[in-house]
TINU-778930 format. One record per residue (C-alpha): x negated, y negated, z. Coordinates in steps of 0.1 Angstrom, whole numbers, padded with zeros to 4 digits, always signed. Example, Ala and Ser with C-alpha at 12.3 -4.5 7.8 and 13.67 -1.06 7.14 Angstrom:
<atoms>
-0123+0045+0078-0137+0011+0071
</atoms>
This chain:
<atoms>
-0347+1312-0121-0313+1308-0138-0301+1343-0132-0282+1344-0165-0268+1378-0175-0259+1387-0139-0223+1388-0125-0230+1357-0104-0240+1338-0135-0208+1349-0153-0188+1338-0123-0206+1304-0124-0197+1299-0161-0161+1308-0154-0161+1283-0126-0174+1256-0149-0147+1262-0174-0121+1260-0147-0135+1228-0133-0134+1212-0168-0097+1221-0172-0090+1208-0138-0106+1174-0146-0084+1171-0177-0053+1179-0156-0063+1154-0130-0069+1126-0155-0035+1131-0171-0019+1131-0137-0036+1099-0128-0025+1082-0160+0011+1093-0154+0009+1080-0118-0003+1045-0129+0025+1043-0155+0052+1052-0131+0038+1028-0105+0038+0999-0130+0074+1007-0140+0086+1008-0104+0067+0976-0096+0084+0958-0125+0119+0971-0115+0113+0961-0080+0103+0925-0090+0134+0922-0112+0157+0935-0085+0145+0911-0059+0150+0881-0081+0184+0891-0097+0211+0903-0073+0236+0911-0100+0210+0933-0118+0202+0949-0085+0239+0957-0078+0244+0971-0113+0212+0992-0114+0209+1003-0077+0221+1038-0084+0198+1043-0113+0168+1029-0094+0175+1051-0065+0179+1082-0087+0147+1074-0105+0128+1069-0072+0141+1103-0059+0131+1121-0091+0096+1106-0091+0092+1113-0054+0104+1149-0058+0080+1155-0087+0051+1142-0067+0061+1162-0037+0064+1194-0058+0029+1187-0072+0015+1182-0037+0032+1213-0024+0019+1233-0054-0017+1222-0047-0013+1230-0010+0002+1264-0018-0027+1273-0041-0052+1263-0014-0033+1283+0013-0030+1313-0011-0068+1313-0016-0073+1311+0021-0050+1340+0029-0066+1361+0001-0099+1355+0019-0115+1342-0012-0150+1330-0006-0152+1292-0001-0115+1287+0005-0120+1274+0040-0146+1249+0028-0123+1236+0000-0094+1233+0025-0116+1214+0049-0129+1190+0023-0094+1185+0008-0081+1178+0043-0109+1153+0050-0104+1133+0018-0066+1135+0021-0067+1122+0056-0091+1094+0045-0065+1083+0020-0034+1091+0041-0043+1073+0073-0047+1038+0057-0016+1045+0035+0005+1054+0066-0008+1022+0084+0002+1000+0054+0035+1018+0051+0044+1012+0088+0035+0976+0086+0054+0971+0053+0084+0989+0067+0085+0967+0097+0081+0936+0076+0108+0945+0050+0132+0955+0077+0128+0924+0097+0127+0901+0066+0160+0914+0052+0176+0911+0086+0165+0875+0088+0184+0868+0056+0217+0872+0074+0229+0849+0102+0235+0868+0134+0257+0840+0148+0282+0843+0119+0285+0880+0124+0291+0874+0161+0317+0847+0154+0335+0871+0130+0335+0898+0156+0348+0873+0183+0376+0862+0159+0387+0898+0153+0386+0905+0190+0406+0873+0197+0433+0882+0171+0434+0917+0185+0439+0904+0221+0466+0879+0210+0486+0906+0193+0483+0928+0224+0495+0899+0246+0525+0892+0224+0533+0929+0223+0531+0932+0261+0553+0901+0265+0579+0913+0241+0579+0947+0259+0584+0930+0293+0613+0910+0280+0629+0940+0263+0628+0960+0296+0646+0931+0313+0672+0931+0286+0675+0968+0289+0684+0965+0326+0713+0941+0316+0726+0967+0292+0723+0996+0315+0761+0997+0324+0774+0983+0291+0795+1007+0271+0788+1015+0235+0820+0999+0221+0813+0966+0238+0776+0964+0233+0777+0938+0205+0782+0907+0226+0756+0916+0252+0731+0924+0225+0737+0890+0209+0731+0872+0242+0699+0893+0247+0687+0884+0212+0692+0847+0220+0673+0850+0252+0644+0869+0237+0642+0848+0205+0640+0880+0185+0650+0886+0150+0668+0919+0155+0681+0940+0183+0694+0976+0178+0708+1000+0204+0701+1036+0196+0713+1068+0211+0690+1096+0222+0700+1116+0192+0690+1088+0168+0725+1073+0161+0728+1036+0158+0752+1023+0184+0751+0985+0178+0728+0960+0160+0725+0922+0159+0705+0899+0138+0695+0906+0102+0696+0944+0106+0733+0945+0111+0737+0937+0074+0716+0967+0064+0734+0999+0054+0705+1022+0064+0684+1004+0090+0649+1018+0097+0652+1043+0125+0623+1051+0149+0609+1085+0147+0615+1113+0172+0579+1110+0184+0585+1073+0191+0617+1082+0210+0598+1107+0231+0569+1083+0238+0594+1056+0248+0612+1079+0272+0579+1091+0287+0564+1056+0290+0596+1036+0295+0586+1013+0267+0566+1015+0234+0553+0986+0212+0538+0985+0177+0531+0961+0149+0543+0965+0114+0535+0948+0081+0503+0931+0092+0482+0951+0066+0507+0942+0039+0513+0906+0050+0507+0878+0024+0492+0846+0036+0519+0818+0036+0549+0842+0035+0568+0846+0068+0586+0877+0079+0562+0902+0066+0545+0910+0099+0565+0917+0131+0562+0932+0165+0586+0960+0176+0593+0972+0211+0613+1003+0219+0625+1005+0256+0646+1031+0275+0681+1019+0286+0689+1040+0317+0725+1042+0329+0732+1041+0367+0766+1057+0365+0776+1094+0359+0797+1108+0331+0794+1101+0295+0772+1071+0300+0745+1093+0316+0729+1100+0282+0699+1077+0278+0699+1050+0251+0670+1030+0235+0668+0993+0228+0647+0984+0197+0636+0948+0196+0620+0933+0165+0603+0899+0165+0584+0883+0135+0548+0871+0141+0540+0834+0137+0529+0826+0102+0499+0807+0114+0487+0836+0135+0491+0860+0106+0473+0836+0083+0444+0832+0107+0442+0869+0113+0441+0876+0076+0415+0850+0071+0392+0864+0098+0397+0899+0085+0389+0889+0049+0358+0870+0060+0346+0900+0080+0352+0923+0051+0332+0902+0028+0304+0899+0053+0303+0936+0057+0301+0940+0020+0272+0917+0020+0257+0936+0049+0262+0968+0029+0243+0953+0000+0216+0943+0025+0212+0979+0036+0210+0991+0000+0183+0965-0008+0164+0975+0023+0167+1012+0013+0153+1004-0021+0123+0985-0007+0117+1013+0018+0121+1039-0009+0096+1021-0031+0072+1019-0002+0077+1056+0005+0071+1064-0031+0039+1043-0030+0029+1063+0000+0035+1095-0019+0014+1081-0048-0014+1072-0024-0013+1107-0008-0011+1123-0042-0041+1104-0054-0060+1112-0022-0053+1149-0026-0064+1149-0062-0095+1129-0054-0101+1153-0025-0099+1183-0049-0121+1167-0075-0148+1154-0051-0145+1185-0029-0150+1207-0059-0180+1187-0070-0196+1189-0035-0185+1224-0027-0197+1240-0059-0234+1242-0049-0225+1248-0013-0202+1277-0022-0228+1291-0045-0253+1289-0017-0229+1303+0009-0220+1332-0015-0257+1339-0020-0263+1338+0017-0235+1363+0024-0248+1386-0003-0283+1384+0012-0268+1390+0047-0251+1421+0033-0284+1433+0018-0278+1423-0018-0310+1407-0031-0302+1407-0068-0310+1375-0088-0286+1347-0078-0269+1321-0100-0282+1286-0100-0271+1251-0111-0292+1230-0135-0282+1196-0121-0307+1170-0109-0293+1163-0075-0307+1178-0043-0279+1204-0038-0284+1219-0073-0322+1220-0067-0314+1238-0034-0296+1265-0053-0327+1271-0075-0349+1272-0044-0326+1297-0028-0327+1319-0059-0365+1318-0058-0365+1327-0021-0341+1356-0027-0364+1370-0054-0393+1368-0030-0373+1385-0003-0364+1412-0028-0400+1418-0036-0409+1418+0001-0381+1443+0009-0393+1466-0018-0427+1466-0003-0412+1471+0032-0390+1500+0020-0420+1517+0004-0439+1513+0037-0409+1525+0057-0407+1556+0036-0442+1564+0045-0436+1555+0081-0405+1577+0083-0423+1606+0066-0451+1603+0092-0426+1599+0120-0407+1630+0108-0439+1649+0106-0449+1638+0141-0414+1646+0155-0415+1681+0139-0450+1687+0154-0438+1675+0188-0406+1696+0186-0426+1727+0178-0455+1722+0202-0456+1748+0230-0471+1721+0252-0449+1696+0269-0452+1659+0259-0436+1630+0279-0438+1593+0275-0435+1573+0308-0436+1536+0316-0457+1520+0343-0432+1529+0370-0431+1566+0360-0397+1563+0343-0392+1589+0315-0388+1573+0281-0388+1604+0259-0398+1641+0260-0401+1670+0237-0384+1704+0239-0417+1719+0251-0415+1699+0283-0380+1710+0290-0390+1747+0284-0420+1745+0307-0405+1726+0336-0371+1743+0331-0353+1710+0336-0331+1693+0309-0354+1662+0307-0333+1646+0279-0305+1640+0305-0330+1623+0328-0343+1597+0304-0343+1564+0321-0350+1580+0355-0383+1583+0374-0401+1617+0371-0405+1617+0409-0367+1614+0413-0359+1647+0396-0350+1674+0420-0378+1700+0423-0403+1677+0405-0408+1651+0432-0443+1663+0441-0454+1667+0405-0441+1632+0396-0459+1616+0426-0491+1634+0418-0489+1624+0381-0483+1587+0391-0512+1589+0415-0535+1603+0387-0524+1575+0364-0531+1548+0390-0565+1563+0399-0574+1566+0362-0563+1530+0353-0582+1517+0384-0614+1535+0376-0613+1532+0338-0634+1501+0337-0662+1518+0358-0664+1551+0340-0651+1541+0305-0627+1571+0303-0598+1572+0279-0579+1600+0296-0576+1620+0327-0571+1658+0331-0559+1677+0361-0542+1710+0370-0511+1712+0391-0494+1742+0408-0457+1737+0410-0452+1764+0436-0425+1746+0457-0400+1740+0429-0368+1754+0442-0336+1759+0422-0305+1771+0439-0281+1789+0415-0252+1811+0424-0264+1817+0459-0299+1826+0448-0331+1808+0457-0360+1813+0432-0395+1802+0437-0414+1804+0405-0449+1791+0407-0460+1772+0377-0496+1763+0370-0499+1734+0347-0529+1717+0332-0520+1681+0324-0537+1653+0305-0528+1616+0306-0536+1586+0286-0524+1550+0283-0503+1540+0253-0501+1505+0237-0475+1484+0255-0483+1497+0290-0467+1531+0281-0482+1563+0295-0486+1596+0276-0485+1629+0296-0493+1662+0279-0492+1694+0299-0491+1731+0293-0481+1762+0313-0511+1783+0320-0494+1805+0345-0495+1835+0322-0531+1828+0313-0541+1826+0350-0520+1856+0358-0536+1875+0329-0571+1864+0340-0563+1875+0375-0550+1908+0364-0580+1913+0342-0603+1904+0370-0585+1927+0394-0586+1955+0369-0624+1950+0365-0627+1950+0403-0605+1981+0406-0625+1999+0379-0659+1991+0396-0645+1999+0430-0632+2032+0418-0666+2040+0403-0686+2027+0432-0665+2040+0460-0653+2074+0447-0689+2087+0441-0700+2087+0479-0666+2098+0492-0671+2135+0482-0706+2138+0498-0693+2122+0530-0664+2146+0532-0686+2176+0524-0712+2165+0550-0686+2161+0577-0671+2196+0569-0705+2212+0569-0715+2195+0601-0683+2209+0617-0690+2244+0604-0726+2244+0616-0718+2231+0651-0686+2250+0657-0691+2275+0687-0725+2260+0695-0714+2231+0717-0694+2229+0748-0656+2227+0745-0653+2190+0753-0678+2182+0726-0661+2207+0703-0628+2189+0706-0645+2155+0699-0663+2171+0670-0631+2185+0655-0612+2152+0660-0640+2131+0645-0644+2154+0614-0606+2154+0609-0606+2116+0611-0634+2114+0585-0617+2138+0562-0583+2119+0565-0599+2085+0559-0618+2099+0529-0585+2112+0514-0569+2078+0520-0598+2062+0503-0595+2086+0474-0558+2078+0470-0566+2040+0471-0594+2046+0445-0570+2065+0423-0544+2037+0425-0572+2013+0415-0581+2035+0387-0545+2038+0375-0540+2000+0376-0572+1994+0357-0565+2022+0331-0528+2015+0326-0522+2025+0290-0508+2002+0263-0470+2004+0260-0455+2023+0230-0424+2002+0223-0395+2022+0209-0357+2017+0210-0345+2028+0244-0310+2029+0259-0316+2012+0292-0283+2024+0307-0292+2060+0300-0327+2055+0314-0312+2040+0346-0289+2070+0350-0318+2094+0346-0339+2076+0372-0310+2073+0396-0307+2111+0399-0339+2111+0419-0323+2088+0445-0293+2108+0455-0277+2096+0487-0284+2128+0506-0321+2127+0499-0326+2089+0499-0329+2069+0532-0311+2039+0516-0283+2046+0490-0286+2032+0455-0257+2020+0434-0255+2009+0398-0237+1981+0379-0242+1989+0342-0230+1966+0314-0216+1988+0286-0222+1961+0261-0260+1963+0264-0277+1972+0231-0308+1993+0230-0341+1975+0239-0377+1979+0228-0396+1996+0255-0418+2024+0267-0395+2049+0286-0423+2063+0308-0435+2028+0319-0399+2016+0324-0393+2046+0347-0424+2036+0367-0411+2000+0369-0377+2012+0383-0394+2035+0408-0417+2008+0421-0388+1983+0424-0364+2008+0440-0390+2019+0464-0398+1983+0475-0361+1975+0478-0354+2006+0499-0384+1998+0522-0372+1962+0526-0336+1973+0534-0348+1999+0558-0371+1974+0575-0341+1950+0579-0320+1979+0594-0293+1979+0567-0297+2015+0556-0260+2024+0557-0241+1992+0552-0260+1975+0524-0271+1998+0495-0296+1988+0469-0281+1977+0436-0296+1985+0402-0278+1967+0374-0280+1958+0337-0266+1928+0320-0262+1917+0283-0272+1880+0279-0255+1873+0247-0265+1836+0246-0302+1844+0246-0300+1878+0229-0318+1898+0257-0309+1925+0282-0316+1919+0319-0326+1947+0344-0322+1937+0381-0328+1953+0414-0310+1937+0444-0316+1946+0480-0303+1933+0514-0337+1933+0531-0357+1906+0548-0367+1888+0515-0401+1874+0507-0420+1850+0529-0428+1816+0513-0465+1823+0509-0459+1858+0494-0432+1846+0470-0457+1823+0453-0482+1852+0447-0460+1882+0447-0473+1896+0414-0510+1894+0423-0527+1927+0432-0531+1936+0469-0505+1910+0480-0480+1929+0502-0458+1925+0533-0458+1963+0541-0482+1977+0567-0491+2007+0546-0488+1991+0511-0516+1985+0487-0500+1955+0470-0502+1971+0436-0465+1979+0430-0453+1944+0418-0487+1939+0401-0481+1971+0380-0445+1958+0373-0459+1925+0361-0485+1942+0339-0459+1965+0323-0435+1935+0318-0463+1917+0300-0469+1947+0277-0431+1946+0269-0430+1908+0263-0406+1906+0292-0401+1878+0317-0401+1888+0354-0382+1866+0379-0384+1872+0416-0361+1854+0441-0346+1855+0475-0309+1858+0479-0295+1830+0500-0261+1831+0516-0249+1803+0538-0285+1790+0541-0299+1824+0553-0321+1848+0533-0300+1880+0528-0324+1900+0506-0343+1897+0474-0338+1902+0436-0363+1911+0409-0351+1908+0373-0367+1917+0340-0354+1906+0306-0361+1927+0275-0358+1921+0238-0333+1942+0219-0344+1967+0192-0340+1944+0162-0360+1915+0178-0397+1917+0183-0408+1914+0219-0421+1881+0231
</atoms>
């Protein structure tokens, strides 16, 4: 598949045009490099065989070498700059090009450097061997010998001049001529001059006395002579002419100190001038001239060596230049299919499976690009099929998740150790525990669900162990979570939950747990059963009660006055007992009848705060054994309810609360509280009755809303059952809890939550 017409194909054609232009450029550069190399080789050959030509054309050759080297260096720097620019811009394949260029350049540079180092050592040592080291040493020794000889003569003349200065110490200026002449004869000097400290000539002997303006020492020389007692220097040696005497001489300036006081106390200076021997001057000039010529030759030697080394350096640059160009050409040829493949791989990694560009060459790398393009097309087809399948899977998953989220039943996925993998909102609602925060924890480790988790784990273990024997694919069991305790704001609530759970094994050793809250169903069934029992009891018991009462009263009437007084008393007491118990049985039967025939609630908007105030008038503190106080939330909206049934609920709850408080002995200090509260977060109104009594025992708290369950000696156990039935009619939830303070039960609280008037109950 060629992939023409795509952006990748267009990029490939552009790359081919660039590579063709690059080949032309490289060819022209190689031709220029060969021409320059031949010219430099020819000039080098001519220069090594013709010294005069070398001396005349050295500057031109050096300038030409520098220009060529600079041009080559600029080209190399330009190539390196382009490569680094591509690398910094992050262009694809730039790192590979740099690596290949570096490899080929190093392959050409390393041998070139080795040859350069060897050639450099050879040229340096060969040119050094052209010059005799002994001659240079002899010339240096001759120069040192002449320098030492002149220093010796200068020191000797200075010593003699100081001796003569001592003889002239007490000589007066007017009579200094004769002593100076004697001193000149003793010293063998050419001239002697006596100078004052101010630079005035006092006396002179020798050739200088015939001079009108003899050369006077400088003030600096006078100061140095005074500080050092003597000063020597040589004049005319640089201007001396071989074979001509008198041109070079030694001068010594010494201080003449006077030992007497007075006018002669001013210091004077004796200047002695002595000509150097002509032979010494000639030898010194000869040695100097020979050394100068040798140094000129040595200078020419350095220039020749620099030219050879420059040529070698230029050759190194040519080799490096050729290696870099070869690296670019070969690297581009090798990198083209690799870069094409790498670009395609990066696009595939990024998810781009569009048709890829290919190369039509016959080598393996070009064939690899075609195979890669074919593979990419196959991947594109496979991905299209996978995407189509994923759309269907996602739709099915979304449907399944929607179903799970809206199920009233709880669904949990556990692993083999009972660790929660996932759960639906129904499970959180039923268990009243935020299971999403416990994912990754064992079900048996959740507070309040330890027993449930252990029982579920035991059911799964038993099911998996016996599955092979019975061939079952699931287990089903009911659980009663009557011991789940939640402590909140100092209140301990025990809400019995009756669950029916079903478990099955999932693929991959996972476990599926499905459960539902059947507490309301069981409660409704129990209420219905108790209602039927109450109806039948009321029918079966009430009929014989009236004949029994009438028979007892008639028996008392017939026997009254006919028996002895003791028997009369027993008769009266027995009849009274029968009548009282019949009345009690009638009241119990009436309560049964009322519970069984409780009418359906007529829900209308009701102001709960107003209804509480009306009911509270019947519990005035002067008529009530236990005072009742209210805490009404003024924000409470109207609720949907049956006012008559709600009054009955309040009466039942207040009566139970007063009885519990009175039993605990807190009649005066702890009133019963009847309060309302607007729960804005859930949009419901809560009605609560709080007492400070003895609370509910554990076994009663689990079954508090069942008929005939009571803790009072004279109670029938129908009060909370009626409250529960009325709450069910109103779609209200009833919560019963013990109030715990510092670990002790300090009363109980019963709460009902009602829907507001614009929300349907339930």
